C-alpha positions as CSV (number, residue, x, y, z in Angstrom):
1,M,-80.4,-11.5,-47.7
2,N,-83.1,-14.1,-48.3
3,L,-82.4,-17.6,-47.1
4,G,-84.4,-20.4,-48.6
5,F,-85.3,-23.8,-47.0
6,G,-82.2,-25.5,-48.6
7,E,-79.8,-22.9,-47.2
8,I,-81.3,-23.1,-43.8
9,A,-81.1,-26.9,-43.8
10,I,-77.4,-26.8,-44.8
11,I,-76.7,-24.4,-42.0
12,L,-78.5,-26.5,-39.5
13,F,-76.7,-29.7,-40.7
14,V,-73.3,-28.0,-40.4
15,A,-74.1,-26.7,-37.0
16,L,-75.2,-30.2,-36.0
17,L,-71.9,-31.7,-37.2
18,F,-69.9,-28.9,-35.6
19,F,-71.5,-28.7,-32.2
20,G,-73.1,-32.1,-31.8
21,P,-76.7,-33.0,-30.9
22,S,-76.2,-32.4,-27.1
23,K,-75.1,-28.7,-27.5
24,L,-77.5,-27.7,-30.2
25,P,-80.5,-27.1,-27.9
26,E,-78.4,-25.0,-25.6
27,L,-77.1,-22.9,-28.4
28,G,-80.6,-22.4,-29.8
29,K,-81.9,-21.2,-26.4
30,A,-78.9,-18.8,-26.0
31,A,-79.4,-17.5,-29.5
32,G,-83.1,-16.9,-28.9
33,A,-82.4,-15.1,-25.6
34,T,-79.8,-12.9,-27.3
35,L,-82.2,-12.1,-30.2
36,K,-84.9,-11.2,-27.6
37,E,-82.6,-8.8,-25.8
38,F,-81.5,-7.3,-29.0
39,K,-85.1,-6.7,-30.2
40,K,-85.9,-5.2,-26.8
41,A,-83.0,-2.8,-27.0
42,V,-83.8,-1.8,-30.5
43,S,-87.5,-1.1,-29.6
44,G,-86.3,1.0,-26.6
45,I,-84.1,3.1,-28.8
46,M,-86.9,3.5,-31.3
47,E,-89.3,4.7,-28.6
48,D,-86.7,7.2,-27.3
49,E,-86.3,8.6,-30.8
50,E,-90.1,8.9,-31.2
51,Q,-90.4,10.7,-27.8
52,Q,-87.6,13.1,-28.7
53,N,-89.1,14.0,-32.1
54,Q,-92.6,14.7,-30.6
55,P,-93.6,18.3,-29.8
56,P,-94.2,19.1,-26.1
57,S,-97.5,17.9,-24.8
58,N,-100.4,20.1,-23.7
59,Q,-99.9,18.8,-20.1
60,E,-96.5,20.5,-19.8
61,D,-98.0,23.8,-21.1
62,K,-100.8,23.6,-18.4
63,K,-98.2,23.0,-15.7
64,N,-96.2,26.1,-16.8
65,N,-99.3,28.3,-16.8
66,M,-100.2,27.6,-13.2
């Protein structure tokens, strides 16, 4: 889904009409915070997947041999 400049401008114009100029900055800030949390959660899930798919490290083998 690729949005061009025209589509984004129309969406912003409709949002401005619907919510008004006073609520738009608050909505943008809330949307940004939500997107940040979503990206943080996705990166955490990806890191967990990578850790599960890695073979055991040599440090664990050394601990078991002692």
